[in-house]
Structures are given as C-alpha cells and as structure tokens.
N, C-alpha and C positions, 0 to 999 in steps of 0.2 A: 272779695266780700262785697255784698250789695251796698251801694251808696257810699263808698269810702270817700269819694270826692266831695260830698256835702256833709259828712259827719262833723259834728261840732262838739263832741263829747269832751268835757273838760276834766272829768275825774281821771286822774293820771293813770291809775291802775288799769281802768277799763280801756283807756286809749291805747295802752301798750298792745293789746290784743287785736286792735283794729288797724294798727299801723298809722294812726293819726299823729301829727306833729304835736308834741306836748312841751310845756315849759312850766316852771315853778313860780308861784307867787312869791313876793318878797318875804312873806311871813314864813315860807317853807325853806328859804335858802340858808338854812343852818345845817352844818354837818351834824348828822345824827345816825344812831344805830339802835337796834331793838333793845339791847341791854336786858334789864330784868323784866321788861314788859312781856316777855315770852314765857313766863312761868307756866302758863296754861298749855304751852306746846305750839310748835309751828305747824300750820296747816298748808300754807302755800307761800312760796318765795318766787318773785319774778325780777329778773335783771334784763335790761335792754342794752344791746351793744351801742356804744357811743353816747349813752346818757348816764348822768350821775345820780339820778333818782332811781330808787328801787323800792320794792314793795314786799312786806311781810304780813300775811293775813290781811291783805288789801290796805294796810297802813303804809303811808309813804315815809321813806327815809332818804337821806342825802349823803353821798360820798364826796370825797375831794378828788376822785379820779373815776374815769368811766371804764367799763368793760370793753374789751376789744377782741378781735378774732385773729389768730395766727395759726397757720398750718391746719386750718379746718377746725380748730377748737376755740371755744369761748374762754377767755381769761378774765377773772374777777379779782379785784384787790383782796389780798389775803384776809385782813382783819374784818372787812365788811362781809365777805363770804362766810367766814366762820361764825360771826355773830348772827347773821341772818339764819344760819342753820342751827341756831340755838346752842352753840358752843359758848360756854361762859368765858368772860374776859380772862379769868385766872387760869383757864384751861387752854389758852392760846400761848404757846411758848416758842419764841424765836431766838435762835442762836446765830448771832451775826458773824461769829467766827467761822462756823461751818456752813452758814447760810441754810440752816435746816429749820423747818417748822414742825411742831408737834401739837396735834389737836386731840383733845380727849372729850368724848361725849358719852355719858352713860358707861357702857362697858367696852366702848370702841376707842382705840387709839390709832391715829393716823399720822404717819411720818412722811414728809416730802422734803427734797433737797433741791435747791435751785440748780439747774443744769442737768439734773438726773431724771431719767425716764422711768424710775422705779418708785412706786408707792408702796409703803409697808403698812398693812392693816393688822393690828394685833399680832405683830411679829412675823406675819406672812408677807413676803415680797411679791408684788405683781408688776408686770410690765405695763407702761403707758406708751402711747405713740408720740407724746410731747412731754416737755419738761417745764417745771415752774421757771419763771423768769423775773428779772428785776428790770423795771422800765421807769426812767425818770426818778430813780431813787425809791420806788415803791415795789414791793413784792407782789407778784400776781400768780394765782394758781389756776390750773385747768379745772373749771367748775364741775364738769360732769364727773370726773374721777373722784373728786373730794366728796361731792354730794352723795354719790352712790356708795362710797365707802362708809359714810355716816348713816346709811339706811334710807336715802331719799331716792325717789324716782325722778328722772329728768326728761323733760320734753323740750325740743327745739322747734321754734316756729320760724321757718326760713323767710316767709313773706314779711313778718314784722320784726325779725331779728331779735327775738326774745327767747330767753331760756327760763323755763318754769320748773320748779322743784316742789315736790310734796312728799310726805312720808310714805315709804313703800308699804309700811304697816300703818293704817290709820291710828290716831291717838287712842291708846288703850287696847289696841288690837294685837299686841305682841311685838317682838323685836325682830328686825331683819338682820341678816348677816351677809357679808360679802366676802369675796375671795373664792379660790378654787374649791368647789364642793362636789366635783365629780359630774356625772351625767345621769339623766333619767331617760327611760325609754317609754314612748307613748304606747298606751295599751288599747286605744280605741281609734275609730275613724271620725273625722270631722270634729275633733276636740277643739273648743275655743281657746285661744290665747288672748288674754285681756291686758289692758294697759295698767292695771293695778290689781292687788290681791282682794278682790271682792266682786260680786255680781253686778254692782252698780257701775263698774268701769267698762269702758268701751271695748268691743272685740276688735283686735288689731289683725288677726289672721286665724287660720285653722291649721291643725296638724293631724297626721294620720298614724295609724298603728305602725310601730317599728322605727319611727324616726327617733334619733338620739339628740338630746338637747343638753348643752352645758348648763349646769346650775350655778347661778350667781348669788342666790339668797333664798331664804325660806322663812315663812311665818306659818302659824297654824293653818293647815289645810291647803296651802298654796306654795308653789315653787316659783321663784324668779328665774327665767331661763334666757339663754342667748339664742336668738332665732337664726336659722340657717342663712337667710339672706341679709343678715345684719340687723341691728336693733335688738331690743329686749322686750320681754313680756312676762305675764304671769299665767300659770296653768294650775288647775285644781289638782291636788295631790292624789285623789282617788283613782285617776286614770293615767298615772305614770308609774313606772317601776324604777327605783334607783338601780343604776348599773351594778351588777354583782349580786342582786337579790334573786332568789329562785322564783320562777314563775310556774314551776312544776310542769313545764312543757305545754301549758295551756294558754289559750287566748282569753279565757274568762277570768274574772276576778278571783282572788284567793278565797277559799271558804272562810266564812266569818268576817270578811271585810265587806265594806259597803258594795252594793250591787247596782247595776244600772237602774236609775229611777230613784235612788236614795237622795235625800235632801243633803246637798253638799254645802249648805250655807252655815253650818254650826260654827259659832265662834268667829264668823266673818261678817262684814257688813254687806248689805245689798239685798238681803231677802231671798226671794225664790230663784232657783236655778233657771237658766235659759238654755235653749237648744245648743248642743255642742259641748257644754260644760261637762256633760256626763258621757261623752263619747257616743259611739254607735249603740243606740238603745232599741234596736228593732223598729225604729220609726224615723221619719224625716228629721235629720239633725238640725233643720232650721233654715236651710238655704243660706242666703248672704248674711254676713255678720251684722248683728244688731236687730234682726227680725224677731218678732214674737214667736213663741212656740206654736207649731202647727197643731200639736196635740200635747196638752200638759199632763197626760196620764202615763204612768209606766206600764209595762206589760203586766198581765195578771200573774202575780206571784203569791197568791193568798194561801196556796197549799203549804207554804213554809211557816205559817203562823203557829207558834208554839206556846207563847205566854203573853202576859200583859192584858189589860182590859181591852174590850172590843166594842164596836158599835153593835147594839142588840136590836135596834129597831129604827127604821127610816120610813117616815110617812110623808107623802106629798099629796095635797088636796087643793081643790080650787074653791075660792070663796069670792065669786064675782070676778073682778079684774085682778084679784090678788091671788098669788100662788103661795100657799102656806106649807112650810117644811118643818118637820119636827124630827130631831135626831136624838136618840136615847142611847147612852153608853153604859157599860158596866163599871166605869171608873171616871174620875174627873178628867176633863179635857179643857183645852183652850182653843180659840179659833182665830183665824185670820182670813179676811175676805179681800179679793182683788178682782179686777176685770181684765179681760183680754178682748182684742178686737180682731176683725177679719178672719173668721166670723166672730160675732159677739158671743162672749161666754162670761159667766159669773163663776168664780172659783172660790171654794171654801176649803181651807186646810184645818183639819182637826188634829191638834197635837196632843199626844198622850194616849191615843187609842188606835187599834188596828181595825180593818174593815169588818172582821167577823164574817158572818154568813149572809150579809145583805146582798141583794142582787147586784151584779156588775153594771147593769144598765136597766133603766126604768123609763118606759114611754110616759110622758106627762101630758103633753098636748093641751096646755092651758093657754090663756091669752098672752102670757109672758114667756112661758118655757116650753120648748119642744120635747126635750128629754133630759134625763139625769144619768151621768156616768160616775162610777165609783172606782177608786184605785188605792192600792197601798203604796203611797208615795215614798215613804221613808221607814226604815226599821230602827234607826238610831238617831233621834228618838222615833217612836212610832208616830206616823202622820198618815191619816186617812184623808184623801183628797176627793172632794165632790166637785164635779164639773157640770154646771147647768148650761146646756145649749139653749140660748135665749133668742127671742124674736125681735130684739131691738135693744136700744140703750136703756137697760132696766135700772131701777132703783131697788134698794133693799133696806130692811130693818132687821136687826138681830138682837136677841137677848139670851143670856146664859143663866141657868138656874144657880142658886146660891151654892149648891153642892157640886157644880160643874159637870153634871151628868146629863143635862137636857139642854139642847140648843133649839130655839124657835126662831124661824125666819119668815119674813113676808117679802115676796118679790113681785114687782109690778112695773108696768110701763106707764110713766106719768102722762096726764092729760096735757094738751098743748099749752094751756095757761098755767101749768104747775110744774114747769121744767126744773125748778130749783129744789123741789121737795126731795129731801134725803141725800142731796149731793154733798160730798165731803170736799171742801175747798180750802186749801192751805193758803192763808193770807200772811205774807212775810213783810213786816216793816223793816226796811233796810237799816243796818248799823245798830247802835245802842250801847249803853254802858260806857266804857272808856273810849269807845270809837264813836266820835260825833258825826262821822260822815263829812259831807261837804259843808263848808262854812262860808257865809257871805251876808253882807248887809245886816249884821247882828243876829242872824238866824243859824240854827244848827239843823242839819238834815235829819238827824235821828228823831228830833222832837216832832217834826212835820210828818214824817212817814208813819210814826206811831199814831198820831191823831187821825190820819187818813185811814190807816188799817183798822183801827178800832171802829170807825164809822162804817167801813165796808163790812166788817163782821156783823155789826148790828143790822144792817140792811139785809144781808144774806140770811141771818137767823130769822128775821121777821117774815121772810118769804119761804121758810121751811127748809133752808139749806143747813148744813152742819159745818160752820166755819171752824178752821183750826188755825189759831194765831201762833206763829212761831215765837213771838214774844208779846207780852201784854203790858210791859212796863219798861223802864229805862235800865236794862241790864244787858250784859254781853251774851250773845248766842253765836257759836261758831258757824261758819259757812256750811260745813257738812252736817252739823246738828240740825240745821233748818230743814234740809231736804230729807234727812233721816227721819225726822218727825213725820213729814208728809208720807214718806214711803212706808213707814211702819203702820200708819193709820189707813193705808190704802186709799189715799186721797185721789179724787177724780181730776183735780186741776191744782196748779200751783201758780200763784200770782205774787210777785215780789214788787214792792213799791219803793221807789227811790226819787230823789231830787237831784237834778243835774247841776253842773258848775263848769265854768270856763274862765280862763284868765282874761278873755276879752268880754267885758261886761255888756257888749252889744249883742252877743250871741243869745238866742232865745229859741223857744219851741218845745214841743212835746214829741216824745218818741217811745216806741214799744219794741223791746228786743226779744228775739228768740235765739235758740242755740244755732251757732254756725256749723257748717259741715265739718269743720276742723275738730269739733267736740265729739264727733262720732255718735254712737247711739242709734236708736231705731228711726229710720227715715219716715215711717208712718207717724211716729210721735212728733217728729219735727214738723211734718205737714199739718198735723192737728194743732200744734202750737202756733203755726203761722195763721191758721184760720182764727183761732182765739185772739191772737194779737191784732189781727185786722179789725175785728169787731170792737175790741177795746179801744184801739187807736181812733177809729172813726167816731166813737161816742165821745171820747175826750176832746178831740179837735172841735167837734160840733158844739159841745157844752162850754168849753173853756175859751174858745176863740183864739187860741195861740197858734203860732206857726206849726205847720204839719211837717215834722221831720221824718215821718213814715215808720214803717216796720223795718227794723234793722237787725243785723245778726252779730253775735259775739260769742266767744267761748267762755262765758261767765260760769263760775263754779256751781251756783244754784240751778242754772239751766242744764248744766252738764250732768249733774248727779241726781236729778229728779227722775222718777220713773213714769211720770204722767205728763200730759201736755203742760208746758210751763212757759211763762212770759215774765219779763222784767220791765216795769213801766217807769219811765223817766218823765215825771209830770211836768216840770218847768225848771227854769234855771234860777238857782238861789243867788247866782252872781250877777243876774240882770236886775237892776233896781226896780223896774216896773213889775217883773214877774215875782220878785221877792216880796213886794208889797201885796201882791195878790195872795201869796202863800199864807199871809197872816190873817186873811179875811175868811170868816166862817162860811160865807156863801161859796167861796172858791173850793174850800175843803169838801163841802157838801156836794157840789157838782162833780168834783173828782170822784168821790165815792160812788155817787149815782151812776156816773159814766162807766166806771169799772164794773159795777154790778150789772148794768144793762148790757154791756158788751158780753159778759158771761152768759146772760139770758139769751142774747141773740145767737151766740155760738151753740148753746145747748138746744135751742129751738131748731137750728139747722140740722143738728145731729138727729134730733127726734124725727124730723120730717124725712130724713134719709132712711132712718131705721124703719119707718112705717110705710115707706114706698111712696109717699106723697110727692 
C-alpha cells in the first residue's frame, strides 16, 4: 500500500488495515470486552495476529492474550471471540471436564471440543481442518469456523495479518444459516459472485452456466457458496437452481420467475444491480469485476405487460440550456435517480409503473441530452427505467406531484462558475453518540468533526449544492448506515471528516484517504476518488499549513461501501498539543471547511472541462 513507510496513523483500528505498528495508550490498557454495548448489533470485528487489542464497530477493546496462527488458521481466545461476535456472557458455556464450549446466539447453537476437529451447528456435525486448543491455560478457537457458524463473513488480510468479520446478512437483513445445504447450479454466464449478500459488496469472481456450487448459507435473494478454487462468496438467487429442482430442460428462467433484467435488489442492500448479477442478459455482462454496466437497460420485453399502471406520456423539450422532462403515469410511482460514467448517463428508475406504449428510444439533441432510452427494468415490482445519454457531467432537479402520477425534471450542464449547483454531496462527521472517536488534550474527535461538517454543509448549500449530513448532532450512526444514506440519495460525492491521533504526541500532519485496491469495487470510481482526494488535500495543506502526509489508501468501511467517489479526510492530530490547540480555534475550523469545499469545486471543475472537451 502506498506510503506505508511514512504513515503515522494512530487510530488503532485504521492502523490494523495499513500494517502500521500500533500500541495502546495507558488509558486503554484495561482488559475489556464489548458486553452489553453491542445491543444495536455487530457490524464489524477485527483481530490482529500477535496483538491484544481488537475492534468491534471500530471501538477498541483489550484482551489478556493475543491471537496466533497454527496450521494455517487464526486462533482467538474463546471468550473474547464469542463476546466480539455478540454472544451474550450467559450464552458462553464451558465444561472443564469435557473441555467443551457451547455458544448460543439467536437461533444458532455452536459446539466445539478441545482436540476435536468437529464443529456442531444446531445439531449438525461438520468437519474442520484444525481443532480448538488450550495454550498457557487459555482456550483458543479457530476464528473462521466459529464466525461463519454464527452467521458472519470472514476476510483474512495476509499483508497485515488481520482477520475481519462482519454479518453475512447486514443488520435487519435476515438470518444466515450454515452447514451442509446441498448445491446450486448456475443458470447464466458471467454471473457475479460477491463478497457479501448485496450489490454494494465487491465482485470476487464470475461463474458460468452449469457450474455446481456447494451452499454454505442463505439469506433472502442470496446464496453463500463455496467457490471451486477455494474461498467463499455470495450469488444472487435468481440465477442459480438448487440441485434437484426441475429446470424443465430449459436454459431460460422458469415461467413466472424473475427474468433477465429484473431488479434483483428487493429486500437486500446495495440498490441497483450491476452487470453479471443477472447472468447473460443478451448484452455485455460488464467485463472485469466491479466495472459499471455498459448498458443499464434490459432487452425489450414490453409485449408481456398485462396489468398494473403504466407510463401514459413522456414529453422532452428544450428551454434554453435546460432539458425539461415530464413523465405522466396512470398510477402513483416513486423515483430514484443516479448517474453512470464512461459514457455519461443519467438514469431514472420509476417504481410502480410499467413502460406502457411510450417509444423505446427518443432522439433529444438538446444542449445536455443526446437521446432517451426506455426499458421495463423489473416486473416485481414494476420498474420503468429511463436512460438519458448526456453530453457531459449533468445536473438535475426533480419533483413529483402530490398524487405521485407526474414527475417533472430539469437536466442541464452547469456553467463553469456554477459547478456546485444541484450536486448532492454526502458530508460525514466521523463518530458520534457513545463513540467519541479519538481523545486527546481534553478534546473529543466527534465534537470537532461535527462542527467542521456543519460548516462544510453550510458553505455547500450557499453555493447551490445539496449537502447530505450523515449526522447533524451528537448521536450514533452505524458505518453502513452512513453510506446507505448516500447511496439511497444518489449522492455524487462522499466526504468523511475525521481527526487523527497517535501515541507519539510529536506526530503531526494532514492526510486524505481513498479506498485501497484490497477493498475491491470499481477501479474507475477509485481513480475519481483519487482525483477528489488530491484536490482536497492540496487545499487543506495550503490553508492549514500543516505537514503534508499525502493521499493515502486504506480499506475503510465508508470508502468500501459507497457507490460514488469517496474520500476520508484526517484534518490534524488531536494527540499533538500544537495541532490540538488549532482544532479549538474558529479560524482553523473555517479554513478546514473552506479547503474541503474548494477541493470539491476544483474536482468538479476538472470534470466539467473534460466533459465539455476544453
């Protein structure tokens, strides 16, 4: 990873994923565990081999023993592993006579015995390749087997020697199950396999028609499967067939079931499908994993329309530089707008209506739009998709009538001096509520980030942007809730604001992070994030006069799960006395906010120049 040799990040959780050497301040050297603080659910757990500190939802806890590796598996002390995975203290039962542990969480009961390579989940025995052990009087469990049995997905980072766990089904998204569940047969070519059950997760590989995959778990609309070359992943349920079910001798989907082009995101996080999640759909399945769809429309299947309200009229007119669009439907609809790049497109999903008899394609030829294409994207529920092939980085305004039957839009390319107009920017103040973030010199990170974020939002709003604050007060917001807000709002950019810390009070400087390649995702989005980070970093260094730590990379959750260019700014070090004093001064907060906003303006101006051919 870039710049590892000079990284000075002191936030212990984040340092784990950069391989930096970390240690604990005296105030943290107390044995601790999550306990009842996890009532809201576990979102992420990180253990590092050889270190006694571990992290749950980015909060640091301390063990009296460190994880180690034996026979290629990571072992974690029994009690700390169970508590981190949200097993209540009363549900951890140890029988010293039989040297057996029984863990119960929700409806899952897991049983392991020291020296035995069998793990029993809800009465079903499964073989492991290693056994629990006792070392220096403490019981250790193989972390992966226990975590997966309790419904968690496990990732191992070889470079940093960290094991990361998160719920296989995001909070509220259903329950996963493990154990032998048979096989599924892939029904399409180029079907994406993802790292988690949702479209916001990275594509890890692709599979083709006829391949058989062992099922490890299932949540609504997704199967967890064993991959042929080792490892695990998640595949959407629409394009696999459980072994033993009849396919009627056909390669096409069963009548009445979702067809290629259907919206496969119902009940799952992540929003719109991406190429490959729907199998071979008569179009380019998307090339390499993580790329944007080449064509977001399904094949024409409007002849199958039989019921439900439909679009009755679609008018597109020019009014100077603005393209006006009016959509009228025979019933109520909702809408969702997002953008695609390479080439630039503006996509509008109308949920609750089918296309009716409007033209499949309309030449537009205005200053902002080349043409409009229409498709029936989903039948359950009905979703009509409008795709505007645009002439550059457009902005839009949209309003829906009170009865939900008429949508009016204005689409335009902004003037060079008005690049913020109608841009949706998610502004994320780090931490909040019971999570204070970094502490130092009498200050709390959560208070400073909120003050800065509120000012950034004010400045953006004053210049015509539409800022979206992930929190506007001192309360808790989950990591995935933050990016979910931005994703659902169709935000153009995501900027997370943080304050750094280090056990060495001499460490200082400003840094801006983007997602590392280890986080997967769209390479084009990562490159756009790098450009945005470069502009913001340059402005902050110029305005604040602090040491330039540069644009760095890390696999942070908010960077990994956002669908738009995203950066995480570390403004200064709360642990450095001089920088901590600066953080309390109004001029410093103002310059920070101005620098972030001007960096955004510089980035958008470059995009506008590229889009206009200047």
